[in-house]
N, C-alpha and C positions, 0 to 999 in steps of 0.2 A: 061853851066853856072849856070843854076839855079840849078841843080842838084849838083853841089858840094858847092852851098851857103845850102841846104838843110842839106847835111849832117854834113858838118860844125856848123850848127844851134843843131843839135842832139847832136854830140858829148860836143859841151859848157854844154850843158843842164844836159848831164849824170854825166860831171866833178862836177855840182853845187850841183845835186841831192844825189850823193854818201854821201858827207860829212854832209848832212842836216838829211840824215839816220842814221848814225851813231852818231848824237849829240841825235836824239831820245830816240835809241835803249840806249844809255847811263842815259839819263834822265828817262826813266821808270825802270831801276833796283833799287832795296831798298836800301836807307841808313844803316850800321851798325847800333844796337840799340846802343843808349848810357849807360854806365854803371849804374850799380844800385849801389844806394850810400847805403850801410852798414855798420854798427859795430861789432866788433870782440872780440872774448874772447879765451886767451890763455890757451890751457888745460892744469889744473893740477892736483898734488894730495894732498891730504889733510887729516887727520886723523877726521875719523865719527865714532860717536855713534850714532846708528837709530835702528828703530826695525822692525825685521823680522817678516812678517806675516804669518798665517795659519790659513785656514779653520778649525772650530772645533763643536764640538756637545755638547751640554751640556746633562749631563746624572747621576742617581742617583748612590750611591756608593752600596745601598742595596736598593731593589726591589723584591717582590715576587707577586703571583698571587695567590689570595686567592680561593682555591676550597675545597667543603666538603669531607670529608674522609668517610662518611656514606651517606645512601640514606634516603629520607624523606621530608617534606614540613617545608618552612620556618613557624616558630614562630613568630622572633624577629630579629629587627634591632634596635640596639643600639648607634648608632653615627650619625652625620649630615655630608653629603656627601660633602666632598672636606677639612672636617675639620683634624685638627690635633690629633693623638690620641698616646696614652702611652703603652708602652710596658707590655701587658696582659692585657688590658681592653678587657673588653668582647665587642665583635662584631656583632654575628650572633648567633641565637639558634633554630637546626631543632629540630623538633617535637621527643621527648625521652621517649613517653609510652611506644614503644614497646621494644625500649634497656633496659628501666626500667623493663619490664616484665620478659625480656631475663634475667636481672642479678640476680632479685629475685628468678628466676627458676634454675641459675647456683650456688645461695648461697646454695638453699635446697641442691640440689645434692650433694653438698659438706659436706653438715653436714649429710646427708645419710651416704654418704661412712668415713667419719669420725666414726660414730658410728660403720659401719662393722669393721673398724679399731680396735676399742673397742673390740669389741666381739671376732674378730679373737687373738687380744693380749692375752684376759684372757684364750682361748681355749689354746693357745701354752702355755702360763704360767702351766695350769694345768696338762697340757699332761707331760709337763716337771717334773712335779714335783712328776706325778706317775709312772715317767721313772724311776725315783731314787729308789721307792719301787719296781720297776720290775713288776708293776701293770696295764701294757698296752702294747702293740704291740708296736714294734719299727715304723712300718710301720704308726700308728697311729699319733705316734709324727711326722715322716716325713711331711705329710697330713696338720697338724696342722701348723707346718713353712712353709709350700708352700702358705696357704690359707692367713697367716699374711702377707708373702712378696707380694701377688697378693693386698692385700687390702691397702699395704701400697703405691702400684703404681697407684690403682684409686684413693685414695684420691689425690697424686701427680697430676694426670689428672684433676681430679675436680677444684683443685685450677689454674691451667693452664686454664681452661675455664672458670672459674671467672675472671681471669685476664684480658682475650681476651675479653669478652661481658663487663667487667666495661670499657675497653678502648673504645669499640663503644662507651657507653653511656656520657664517657668523650670527646669523637669527636662532639657530640651534639652540643656543644657550643665552637664556633670559636672567640679566642682570639688573640690581635695583637702581632704578633712574635716580633717586634720592636718598636721604638719610628717613629714616623713617619707622612705623610700625606697620608690620605687615599681618592680613588678618587668616583666617582658616581657609586652605587651599580648596579651592571647589574642584580640584582635577585631581586625582590618585594615580601611581606609577601603573603605565601600562594602557593609559586611556590615550584613545585619539583624539588628535586635538586639529583641529580645521582653523587657517590662518583668517585671522581677523573676526574670528567668530567664537570661538570658546573662551570663556572666563575663565583665566587661571585663578587670579586672585588680587586684592585690592589694598595698597599700599598708601600710605597718607602719612602727613609731617605730624609731630604732637609736640613740638615747642618750639615757638607758643604756639597759641589754639587760636583762632578767629570766634567771635561772639556775633552774630549779624542779628539786629532789630529793626522793625519798620519805626521809623519815626514821622509825626506828622509835618506838612510842609511850613505850619506856621513856627514850629521848634528847628527849623534849617540853619536859621543864621545865628541863633544862639551856639549848636553845634559847629558850625561853620569856624565859630570862633574859637571855640573849644579844640577844635582841630589847629589851629593857627596856633594856640597858646604852645599846643606841643607837650602836653603835662608829664613829668617826669614820672620815671617810676614811683617813688615815694608819695605820690599825689592819690588822694581817695576821691576824686571828683566822680570814678565810676568803679562802683562795687558789684559783684558776683553775687546770687542768691540760688544756691545750687537748690535741685530737686526737693533735698529733703528739708527745707530752708535753713539750711547751714549757708554765712556768709564765707565767701571764699577769701581765704588768709592773703591773697596777692590782688593789688589793683589792677585797674585797665587802662588803656590809653585809646584814642581812636586811631585808627588804621587808614581808613578811607570812606570815603561818601560818593554813592552811586552818583552816576552821572546825569540821572534826572527823574523826574516826581512820575509817580506812576497816576495818570489822570483818571483811572476808577476808583483808587481810593485815598488821595491825595496824600499819600506816603511816600517817603524815601528810605532805601536801603544804607543804613551806617554799619560798617563791620570796625569794632574793638579789638585787641589783641591782647592776652592774659598768659604771662608766665605759666608753663605746666612742667617744671622739673619732676615733680614728685607724679606726673603722668594720672592725675585725679578729675581731669578734665576728658570726655571722650566725644567722639564726632556723633553728631545725633542728639546730644543731649538737650533736654528744653531745661532754661533756666529763666532768672528774671535780672535785668540788668538796673542798679539803682544809679542815676545821675545827680548829682550835689546842685540843687537850686539855689545858689548864692547871689541871688539878683539883686539881694540888698531893699528888695521893695516891701513895703506894709501891707499885709492881711490880715483880713479879720479872723479872728480866732476865736472858737467856743468850747466850751468844755465836751468831750467826746459823751458824757452821759446824758447830757440835753438833746440828744438824736433820736427820734424813733425811727424804726424801718419797718414798711408794710409795703408789702408787695414787690420788693427792690427798690422803694423810692423811698425818700428821707425826708424827714419833718420834725419841726422845732415849734414849741409852742411860746408863741409871745405873749405876754398880758400889757394891758393898760392900768394896772392896779387893782382893776377889778373882778374882768373874766378871762378866762383863756382862749384864745385862737390860736388855731393850727397853720402853718406854712411851710410849704414845701422848699429846699433847699437843694443846692449843688454843692458837694461837697469835694474838698482837695484833699493833700497828704494830713496824716495823723503826724503831731508831733505832741510826743510825750502823752499827757493826758488830756491835750486840748487836738482840735482837727480844724482846717483850712476851712472856710466858706467861699466859695467863690461866686455865688449868687443865692439871692433870696433872702437876704437880710441888711438891713445898713448900721454902721455905727451908730452905737446911742441907745439902740432897742433893749428892752428886757426880755429875757427868756427864763422859761419857767427849767430850773436845773431837779426839782425832787419831787417826787408826788405823782408822777406821768400816769403811772398806770392808772388812778383814779380822776384822771381827766379827760374830758372830748369837748369839741367846740360849742364854746360859750360858756362853760364850768365855770361857777363863781370861785374866786381864791381870796386867800388870804398871807400876805406876803410876809414872810418872816426874816430870816437871815439873806443878805446879798453875797453873793460869791464872788471872792476877789478878784480882779483883772489879772491877764496872763503880765507874765515878765514880754519886756521889751523886745527879747529876741528870744530863739526857742531851736534846739536841736533836736 
């Protein structure tokens, strides 16, 4: 009897224990997270006028390295480093004593040859007169004519030598080839310089200044049309952003487009010109060129605050009204508080604009306020 009572107690205890275990397991399972309160925006198209931006380099329209054309020692420097110079202004002088002596010697040699020519001419004239009276052999007359021709050629050679030596003498003084700004002299007084080798200085034009940028070949037609338009100086199609992010106060215009596309990069060089009367632009500066995009085409616009950046890529959260879903997007220009979407979204989709830090893929959401769509045009 005691054995039957014990088994009954065990069975009853087990029956009571099993439901309790089920209740404990149910209580330990995590509850579903509450939906995140979010605001949404309906993706829409709008007419957008904005600036495309290109990295660029400031360069001089005309620039030349000054190198001597003759050997010698520098005997004069006639400018201040970094100053503006005028075309034809005297810049450097090279010791000219040797070149002056060579010139004087060439002049003297020319005079000797001219004297010989005069003598040969008189001899030839006299022999021809004698020949008329049959008083001289024909051979003597021929010798006189040959001597006259040789004397003429010697005079021509002497004149050429004078011109050559005179050119060397002239090259002992170096002049500015055009108006511009000269740099810091690379050679000092007394320096021995070699023809065509020694770099004396560099001079470059400074107003206007050129700005070079590489454009994608798909933009070539657009830039060609802008070049044909020949925008005047008051047009703001081209703006220059300086290294400190200041906007250069003078607009630019297209000066030229290079002859061919680089097959390696698929780009072509375009050159703009900007006024530089205040000398704020220097050759070699890096800057950004902004080109007004006024194609009057509609673009998808979304608020910038809806964009999440991860590892250099950009994403937004879309929603079907119940959960959040992450989408990668390709962005374009910023326009005020909005940004252009080139790819990744469709018109009419709803994206989340607030509460993004609480979201992940599949998070439940509760939609609150809807953000107004952007204006039909923005700048």
